[in-house]
C-alpha positions as CSV (number, residue, x, y, z in Angstrom):
1,V,0.0,0.0,0.0
2,L,2.8,2.4,1.0
3,S,4.7,1.7,-2.2
4,S,1.6,2.4,-4.2
5,M,1.0,5.7,-2.4
6,M,4.6,6.6,-3.1
7,A,4.3,5.7,-6.8
8,W,1.1,7.8,-7.1
9,N,2.9,10.8,-5.4
10,V,5.9,10.4,-7.6
11,N,3.9,10.1,-10.9
12,Q,2.1,13.2,-9.9
13,G,5.4,15.0,-9.8
14,Y,5.3,15.6,-6.0
15,R,8.3,13.6,-5.1
16,R,10.3,16.6,-3.9
17,R,7.3,17.7,-1.6
18,L,7.3,14.5,0.5
19,A,7.9,15.4,4.1
20,M,11.1,14.4,5.7
21,G,9.2,12.2,8.3
22,T,7.3,10.4,5.6
23,T,10.5,9.8,3.7
24,A,12.2,8.3,6.8
25,V,9.2,6.0,7.5
26,A,9.1,5.0,3.9
27,G,12.7,4.1,4.0
28,V,12.2,1.8,6.9
29,M,9.2,0.2,5.4
30,I,11.0,-0.4,2.1
31,A,13.7,-2.1,3.9
32,L,11.2,-4.5,5.5
33,V,9.0,-5.0,2.4
34,A,12.2,-5.7,0.3
35,R,12.4,-9.0,2.1
36,I,8.8,-10.2,1.6
37,D,7.4,-12.0,-1.4
38,L,4.3,-10.1,-2.7
39,A,1.5,-11.5,-4.9
40,N,2.6,-9.6,-7.9
41,A,6.2,-10.9,-7.7
42,I,7.5,-14.1,-9.4
43,P,7.1,-16.8,-6.7
44,G,10.3,-17.1,-4.7
45,Q,12.0,-14.1,-6.1
46,Q,13.1,-11.4,-3.7
47,L,11.4,-8.2,-4.1
48,I,13.3,-5.1,-4.8
49,L,12.0,-1.6,-5.1
50,N,14.4,0.1,-7.4
51,N,12.1,0.2,-10.5
52,P,13.0,3.6,-12.0
53,F,9.4,4.1,-13.2
54,F,8.3,4.5,-9.6
55,F,10.5,7.6,-9.3
56,M,9.7,9.3,-12.7
57,S,7.9,12.6,-12.9
58,A,4.7,13.0,-15.0
59,A,6.6,14.7,-17.7
60,E,9.2,11.9,-17.8
61,M,6.5,9.3,-17.9
62,N,4.6,11.1,-20.7
63,K,7.8,11.2,-22.7
64,F,8.3,7.5,-22.4
65,G,4.6,6.8,-23.2
66,T,4.7,8.9,-26.4
67,A,7.8,7.0,-27.6
68,L,6.3,3.6,-26.7
69,E,3.0,4.4,-28.5
70,R,4.9,5.4,-31.6
71,L,7.1,2.4,-31.6
72,T,4.1,0.0,-31.3
73,R,2.0,1.6,-34.1
74,I,0.8,-0.7,-36.9
75,P,2.5,0.4,-40.1
76,K,0.5,1.0,-43.3
77,E,2.3,-1.9,-44.9
78,I,0.7,-4.4,-42.6
79,T,-2.9,-4.9,-43.7
80,D,-5.6,-7.7,-43.4
81,V,-5.2,-8.3,-47.1
82,R,-1.4,-8.5,-47.1
83,C,-1.6,-11.0,-44.1
84,N,-4.3,-13.0,-45.9
85,G,-6.3,-12.2,-42.7
86,I,-5.2,-11.4,-39.1
87,D,-6.3,-14.0,-36.6
88,N,-6.7,-12.8,-32.9
89,T,-9.1,-15.5,-31.7
90,A,-6.5,-16.8,-29.2
91,S,-6.4,-13.5,-27.5
92,R,-7.5,-13.3,-23.8
93,G,-7.2,-9.7,-22.8
94,S,-4.4,-7.2,-22.6
95,G,-1.9,-9.8,-21.0
96,A,-2.6,-12.3,-23.7
97,A,-3.5,-10.5,-26.9
98,Y,-2.1,-12.2,-30.1
99,Y,-2.4,-10.9,-33.8
100,W,-1.2,-13.5,-36.3
101,C,-0.8,-13.0,-40.1
102,K,-2.5,-16.0,-41.4
103,G,-0.6,-16.1,-44.6
104,V,2.6,-16.5,-42.6
105,L,1.1,-19.1,-40.3
106,L,-0.2,-21.2,-43.2
107,G,2.7,-20.6,-45.5
108,T,5.6,-21.5,-43.1
109,P,7.1,-24.9,-43.9
110,N,7.7,-27.2,-41.0
111,P,7.0,-24.6,-38.3
112,V,7.4,-25.0,-34.5
113,G,5.7,-22.9,-31.8
114,L,7.7,-21.8,-28.7
115,S,5.7,-20.6,-25.8
116,Y,7.6,-19.2,-22.8
117,G,5.5,-18.6,-19.6
118,V,2.5,-21.0,-19.8
119,Q,2.0,-22.2,-16.2
120,S,0.2,-25.5,-17.2
121,W,-0.8,-24.5,-20.6
122,D,-1.9,-21.3,-22.6
123,T,-4.3,-20.3,-25.3
124,W,-1.5,-19.3,-27.6
125,S,0.0,-22.8,-27.9
126,R,-3.5,-24.5,-27.8
127,Y,-4.8,-22.4,-30.8
128,M,-1.6,-23.0,-32.6
129,S,-2.1,-26.7,-32.3
130,E,-5.9,-26.7,-32.6
131,Q,-6.4,-24.3,-35.4
132,Y,-3.2,-24.5,-37.4
133,Q,-1.7,-27.9,-36.6
134,V,1.5,-26.4,-35.4
135,P,3.6,-28.6,-33.0
136,T,4.4,-26.5,-29.9
137,R,6.9,-26.6,-27.0
138,L,5.7,-25.2,-23.7
139,F,8.2,-23.7,-21.1
140,D,7.7,-22.8,-17.5
141,C,9.7,-23.5,-14.4
142,F,7.5,-22.0,-11.7
143,T,4.6,-24.4,-12.5
144,K,5.4,-28.0,-13.0
145,G,3.8,-29.7,-16.0
146,T,1.4,-32.7,-15.7
147,D,2.2,-36.1,-17.0
148,E,-1.4,-36.3,-18.5
149,P,-1.7,-35.1,-22.0
150,I,-3.8,-32.0,-22.4
151,P,-6.8,-33.0,-24.6
152,Q,-7.2,-29.6,-26.3
153,Y,-3.9,-30.1,-28.2
154,P,-4.6,-32.4,-31.1
155,V,-1.1,-32.0,-32.4
156,P,1.5,-33.4,-30.0
157,Y,3.4,-30.8,-27.8
158,E,6.4,-31.0,-25.6
159,R,6.6,-29.7,-22.1
160,F,9.8,-28.3,-20.5
161,D,10.1,-27.4,-16.9
162,E,12.4,-24.5,-17.8
163,C,12.4,-20.8,-17.9
164,L,14.0,-18.2,-20.2
165,D,17.0,-16.1,-19.3
166,V,20.2,-14.6,-20.9
167,S,22.3,-17.6,-19.7
168,E,21.8,-21.2,-18.6
169,R,21.7,-21.6,-14.8
170,T,20.0,-23.3,-12.0
171,D,18.8,-21.2,-9.0
172,E,18.7,-22.0,-5.4
173,K,15.3,-23.7,-5.7
174,A,16.5,-26.0,-8.5
175,R,14.7,-24.1,-11.2
176,V,16.3,-24.4,-14.6
177,F,16.8,-21.4,-16.8
178,K,18.0,-21.6,-20.4
179,T,18.5,-19.2,-23.4
180,I,16.2,-19.1,-26.3
181,G,19.2,-20.0,-28.5
182,S,19.1,-23.4,-27.2
183,Q,15.8,-23.9,-29.1
184,L,16.6,-21.7,-32.0
185,S,20.0,-22.9,-32.9
186,S,18.7,-25.9,-34.9
187,R,15.8,-24.0,-36.7
188,E,15.8,-22.7,-40.2
189,P,15.1,-18.9,-41.0
190,L,11.6,-17.9,-40.7
191,S,10.4,-21.3,-39.3
192,T,9.5,-20.5,-35.7
193,F,6.6,-18.8,-33.9
194,V,7.5,-17.4,-30.5
195,K,5.5,-16.1,-27.6
196,I,7.3,-14.6,-24.6
197,D,5.4,-13.7,-21.3
198,I,7.9,-13.8,-18.5
199,E,6.9,-11.0,-16.2
200,G,9.5,-8.4,-16.7
201,M,12.5,-10.5,-17.6
202,E,11.7,-10.0,-21.3
203,W,13.9,-7.0,-21.7
204,A,17.2,-8.7,-20.8
205,V,16.2,-11.7,-22.9
206,L,15.4,-9.6,-26.0
207,E,18.4,-7.4,-25.6
208,A,20.7,-10.5,-25.5
209,M,19.3,-12.1,-28.7
210,T,21.3,-12.1,-31.8
211,D,20.1,-10.9,-35.2
212,E,20.6,-14.5,-36.4
213,E,18.1,-15.7,-33.7
214,F,15.6,-13.1,-34.6
215,S,15.8,-14.1,-38.3
216,K,14.6,-17.5,-37.5
217,I,11.3,-16.2,-35.9
218,A,8.4,-15.5,-38.3
219,L,5.9,-14.5,-35.7
220,L,6.6,-13.0,-32.2
221,D,4.2,-12.3,-29.6
222,L,5.3,-10.3,-26.5
223,E,3.8,-9.3,-23.2
224,I,5.8,-6.3,-22.1
225,H,6.0,-4.7,-18.6
226,W,7.6,-1.7,-17.0
227,C,5.7,-1.4,-13.7
228,L,6.3,-4.6,-12.0
229,T,7.9,-4.2,-8.6
230,M,10.9,-6.5,-9.2
231,Q,11.9,-4.7,-12.4
232,D,14.8,-2.3,-12.7
233,D,14.7,-1.7,-16.5
234,S,15.3,1.9,-17.4
235,P,13.1,3.6,-20.0
236,A,16.2,4.0,-22.3
237,R,16.8,0.2,-22.2
238,I,13.2,-0.6,-23.0
239,L,12.9,1.9,-25.9
240,A,16.3,0.6,-27.3
241,V,15.0,-2.9,-27.4
242,M,11.7,-1.8,-29.1
243,R,13.6,0.2,-31.7
244,R,15.8,-2.8,-32.5
245,L,12.8,-5.1,-32.9
246,L,11.5,-2.8,-35.6
247,Q,14.6,-3.4,-37.6
248,Q,13.6,-7.0,-38.4
249,F,9.9,-7.0,-37.5
250,A,6.7,-5.1,-38.2
251,V,3.8,-4.7,-35.7
252,V,0.6,-6.6,-36.5
253,G,-1.4,-5.7,-33.4
254,R,-1.2,-4.4,-29.9
255,L,-3.5,-4.2,-26.9
256,S,-2.7,-2.3,-23.7
257,E,-3.8,-2.7,-20.1
258,G,-5.4,0.6,-19.1
259,D,-6.2,3.5,-21.4
260,W,-3.7,5.3,-23.6
261,L,-5.7,8.5,-23.0
262,N,-4.9,8.3,-19.3
263,G,-1.2,8.1,-20.1
264,V,1.5,5.5,-19.5
265,G,2.3,4.9,-15.8
266,C,2.2,2.7,-12.8
267,D,-1.0,4.1,-11.1
268,K,-3.7,1.4,-11.7
269,T,-6.3,3.4,-9.9
270,T,-6.4,5.9,-12.8
271,E,-6.4,3.1,-15.5
272,Q,-3.0,4.1,-16.8
273,T,-1.3,1.8,-19.3
274,S,1.2,-0.2,-17.3
275,M,1.8,-3.2,-19.6
276,M,0.7,-4.4,-23.0
277,S,0.8,-7.1,-25.5
278,V,2.5,-6.5,-28.9
279,S,2.5,-8.9,-31.9
280,Y,5.0,-8.9,-34.7
281,V,5.7,-10.4,-38.1
282,N,9.2,-10.8,-39.5
283,K,9.5,-8.3,-42.4
284,A,11.3,-11.0,-44.4
285,A,8.3,-13.3,-44.2
286,M,6.1,-10.5,-45.7
287,F,8.7,-9.8,-48.3
288,G,7.2,-12.1,-51.0
289,R,3.8,-10.4,-51.0
290,I,5.4,-7.0,-51.2
291,V,7.5,-8.0,-54.2
292,K,4.6,-9.4,-56.0
293,E,2.4,-6.3,-55.3
294,A,5.3,-4.0,-56.4
295,T,6.0,-5.9,-59.6
296,A,2.3,-6.9,-60.7
297,S,1.6,-6.4,-64.2
298,L,-1.6,-5.6,-65.9
299,T,-2.8,-3.4,-63.0
300,P,-3.4,0.4,-63.1
301,G,-0.1,2.0,-64.0
302,S,1.0,-1.0,-66.1
303,V,0.8,-1.5,-69.8
304,S,-1.3,-4.0,-71.7
305,K,-0.2,-5.9,-74.8
306,G,-2.6,-3.9,-76.9
307,A,-1.3,-0.6,-75.7
308,C,2.3,-1.7,-76.4
309,R,1.4,-2.7,-80.0
310,G,2.6,-6.1,-79.0
311,H,4.9,-7.5,-76.3
312,D,8.3,-8.5,-77.3
313,M,9.0,-11.6,-75.2
314,N,12.1,-12.7,-77.0
315,V,14.5,-10.6,-74.9
316,T,16.9,-12.5,-72.7
317,A,19.3,-11.5,-69.9
318,G,22.9,-12.6,-69.8
319,S,21.8,-15.6,-67.7
320,G,19.1,-16.5,-70.1
321,R,16.1,-15.2,-68.2
322,P,13.3,-13.6,-70.2
323,F,12.3,-10.0,-70.4
324,V,9.4,-8.2,-72.1
325,L,9.6,-5.0,-74.1
326,C,6.8,-2.7,-75.2
327,R,7.4,-3.3,-78.9
328,G,5.6,-0.3,-80.4
329,Y,7.3,2.2,-78.1
330,V,10.8,0.8,-78.5
331,A,10.5,0.7,-82.2
332,N,9.0,4.2,-82.4
333,P,9.9,6.0,-79.2
334,T,8.4,9.4,-80.3
335,Q,4.8,8.0,-79.9
336,W,5.0,8.4,-76.2
337,H,8.4,9.6,-75.2
338,R,10.3,12.6,-76.5
339,A,13.5,10.7,-77.3
340,P,14.2,10.6,-81.1
341,S,16.3,7.5,-80.9
342,L,17.3,4.8,-78.4
343,T,20.6,3.1,-77.4
344,A,20.9,-0.1,-75.3
345,L,23.2,-0.8,-72.3
346,A,23.5,-4.3,-70.9
347,V,25.3,-4.6,-67.5
348,V,26.2,-8.2,-66.5
349,R,28.3,-9.8,-63.9
350,T,29.3,-12.8,-65.9
351,G,29.0,-13.7,-69.6
352,T,28.6,-11.4,-72.5
353,A,24.8,-10.9,-73.0
354,S,25.4,-11.5,-76.7
355,G,21.8,-12.7,-77.2
356,F,20.4,-9.4,-75.8
357,S,22.8,-7.3,-78.0
358,A,21.9,-9.3,-81.1
359,H,18.2,-8.9,-80.5
360,M,18.5,-5.2,-79.9
361,Q,20.5,-4.8,-83.1
362,N,18.4,-7.1,-85.4
363,D,15.0,-6.3,-84.2
364,Y,15.3,-2.5,-83.3
365,S,18.7,-1.4,-84.9
366,L,19.8,-0.2,-81.5
367,Q,23.5,0.2,-80.8
368,T,24.3,-1.8,-77.6
369,T,27.1,-1.3,-75.1
370,L,28.1,-4.3,-73.0
371,L,29.4,-3.6,-69.6
372,T,30.8,-6.5,-67.7
373,C,31.3,-6.2,-63.9
374,G,32.8,-9.6,-63.1
375,T,34.5,-12.4,-65.0
376,G,34.0,-13.6,-68.5
377,A,34.2,-10.4,-70.4
378,S,34.6,-10.7,-74.1
379,D,36.7,-8.5,-76.3
380,A,33.5,-6.6,-77.4
381,S,32.5,-5.6,-73.9
382,E,33.8,-2.9,-71.5
383,V,34.8,-3.8,-67.9
384,C,33.4,-1.9,-64.9
385,P,36.0,0.2,-63.1
386,T,37.2,-1.0,-59.6
387,R,38.2,0.5,-56.4
388,E,40.7,-1.3,-54.2
389,T,38.6,-0.9,-51.0
390,A,35.2,-1.7,-52.4
391,G,35.7,-4.1,-55.2
392,V,33.6,-3.5,-58.3
393,D,31.8,-0.1,-58.3
394,V,29.0,-1.0,-60.6
395,A,26.7,1.9,-59.8
396,A,29.4,4.4,-60.6
397,A,30.1,2.8,-64.0
398,V,26.3,2.8,-64.9
399,T,25.9,6.3,-63.7
400,A,28.7,7.4,-65.9
401,K,27.2,5.8,-69.0
402,L,23.8,7.3,-68.4
403,A,25.3,10.8,-67.8
404,A,26.3,10.9,-71.4
405,A,22.8,9.9,-72.7
406,E,19.8,12.0,-73.5
407,P,16.6,11.8,-71.4
408,L,14.6,8.7,-72.1
409,S,17.0,7.3,-74.6
410,V,18.5,4.2,-72.9
411,V,17.1,0.6,-72.7
412,L,19.0,-0.5,-69.7
413,M,19.4,-4.3,-68.8
414,L,20.8,-5.4,-65.4
415,D,21.7,-8.9,-64.8
416,L,24.2,-8.7,-61.9
417,S,23.4,-11.6,-59.5
418,G,22.6,-9.3,-56.5
419,L,24.7,-6.3,-57.5
420,E,21.6,-4.8,-59.2
421,W,20.4,-3.6,-55.9
422,N,23.6,-1.5,-55.5
423,V,22.9,0.1,-58.9
424,L,19.2,0.8,-58.3
425,H,19.8,2.1,-54.9
426,D,22.6,4.6,-56.0
427,L,21.1,5.8,-59.3
428,T,19.8,9.3,-59.0
429,D,16.5,10.5,-60.2
430,D,18.4,12.4,-63.1
431,S,20.0,9.1,-64.0
432,L,16.6,7.2,-63.9
433,D,15.1,9.9,-66.1
434,R,17.5,9.0,-68.9
435,V,16.2,5.3,-68.9
436,H,13.4,4.5,-71.5
437,S,13.0,0.9,-70.6
438,L,14.6,-1.0,-67.5
439,L,14.9,-4.7,-67.6
440,V,16.2,-6.1,-64.2
441,A,17.1,-9.6,-63.3
442,M,16.3,-9.4,-59.4
443,D,18.2,-11.7,-57.1
444,F,17.0,-11.5,-53.5
445,C,19.5,-13.9,-51.8
446,S,23.0,-12.8,-53.2
447,S,22.7,-9.2,-52.1
448,A,24.0,-7.3,-49.1
449,H,20.9,-5.2,-49.1
450,S,18.1,-6.1,-46.5
451,F,14.6,-7.0,-47.5
452,Q,13.5,-3.6,-46.3
453,S,15.9,-1.8,-48.4
454,I,14.9,-3.9,-51.5
455,S,11.2,-3.1,-50.7
456,Q,11.9,0.5,-50.7
457,I,13.8,0.3,-54.1
458,L,10.9,-1.5,-55.6
459,R,8.5,1.1,-54.4
460,R,10.7,3.8,-55.8
461,L,10.8,2.2,-59.2
462,Q,7.0,1.8,-59.0
463,K,6.7,5.6,-58.8
464,R,8.7,6.3,-61.9
465,F,8.1,3.3,-64.2
466,M,5.3,1.3,-65.5
467,I,5.5,-2.5,-65.4
468,I,5.4,-4.3,-68.7
469,G,5.8,-7.8,-67.3
470,R,7.6,-10.1,-64.9
471,D,8.8,-13.7,-64.8
472,F,8.9,-15.8,-61.7
473,K,11.1,-18.8,-62.2
474,G,9.3,-21.6,-60.6
475,G,5.8,-20.1,-60.6
476,L,3.8,-17.4,-59.0
477,R,2.7,-19.5,-56.0
478,Q,6.1,-19.7,-54.4
479,R,6.9,-16.9,-51.8
480,C,9.9,-14.9,-52.5
481,G,12.7,-15.6,-50.1
482,C,15.9,-17.5,-49.5
483,L,14.6,-20.7,-48.0
484,Q,14.4,-24.0,-49.8
485,G,11.6,-24.0,-52.2
486,Q,11.1,-20.3,-52.3
487,Q,11.4,-18.0,-55.2
488,K,14.9,-16.5,-55.2
489,Q,15.0,-14.6,-58.5
490,I,12.6,-12.8,-60.9
491,T,12.9,-10.7,-64.0
492,V,10.9,-7.5,-64.1
493,S,10.5,-5.2,-67.2
494,Y,9.7,-1.5,-66.8
495,M,9.0,1.5,-69.1
496,N,9.4,5.0,-67.9
497,K,6.2,7.0,-67.1
498,R,7.7,10.3,-68.2
499,G,5.7,11.3,-71.2
500,R,6.3,13.4,-74.3
501,H,5.6,16.5,-72.3
502,G,8.3,15.7,-69.8
503,K,5.8,14.8,-67.0
504,Y,4.9,11.6,-65.3
505,E,1.6,10.9,-67.1
506,Q,-1.0,8.2,-67.0
507,F,-0.1,5.9,-69.9
508,P,-2.8,5.0,-72.4
509,L,-3.7,1.4,-71.5
510,T,-5.7,0.5,-74.5
511,R,-5.0,0.6,-78.3
512,E,-7.8,3.0,-78.8
513,G,-6.6,5.4,-76.1
514,S,-3.2,5.3,-77.7
């Protein structure tokens, strides 16, 4: 009671006004209470009263609450449609609210669910088993498991009398603690669903996790706390962990205890937000849908076969992958664009792209420059310049070639086995304005660029170019990604939106409109 009264006074900003006598009594009481197990402490854990949130002013608490609210917002990229539905039927209030992207749940090969903090069982693992046939592993060392199988789990589960911590240890009551890495070490990327509800210990665990461990988690559900009596986590530590999570994950849903309108704080009598549940999806797991949306053909802003006066589907990359050209507007570029004539530039990592060069010459009478940024250059090709510290500087080589060209005068083909993202990232708007048609062989798994960076590049291209066509090797049903059986490469064919008047205009999508 006394600690609650002190927390209320502190949160109201009255800390300095406490009488000296009250402070002295409070000090004695804290010394006594610190040796007692209270109901809201983890059973058997010694209570400490050095939670910094108990001693923050109202202004400091508001600053923390504003940052926390911003870090747990659902981004516009996460929608019910992109998730193929968001399932929250397993939720049981603010301490157990779960929001799952059904497309990830149903599309993850050989998944396993890890549920930390279950007591005997929990709705999270039960629904994983019951609704999605996911095998689960249940962890709790404060409540012992039963030998009798739980009937609500149609898919077999495993029970471990273990708790989660940053290192492996056994405490004075013989409770076993292990790291999450002990379970994730043998898992493939994006193959694991994880729920963590460990009453304030989550910050140390999340802080200690490696990027590789996070990359193996497709869905992550957290119950997060900052007002528990045994906690000593600072606001800076909590916010740093939340920011790091957003590097690999996106928020799917959240539910707080209390009301955001009453502020974030530890005064339950005013229904302040004192803990919450947050659900995340790994951005890499959503990457395939984003790629397909960003490269979809025959949608508003793309160009039909009729509008192109025919699609030329005989264009190939250096690796033999097919592209599509808008035949009418390459053969006669003045119909839509202002360029009186075109040239072609093929940039490849290996090989010579002789098929592309021959096709441009024979079908369109275009002079073609071959730029080889790797091994296998022929006598007819130019080699990309190099820098001693950074290897092949492909982007600089392509930029130099485009700088010498007129606006909308280049058919640019990139087949660079992952280096294409370097080029597309570094090309300026002025360089892109010199490209009439852009043909890109996209490799998602041989690049140093993150999925987030690649997604941003695709969206940038979407704003400046129309999509003529795309080719998924292996079929459209496979998700893009780097796991076995996933689509690792596609070719995408673009044409510049910049019209004859020098503006980004709506392209006529029908023959009649043209």
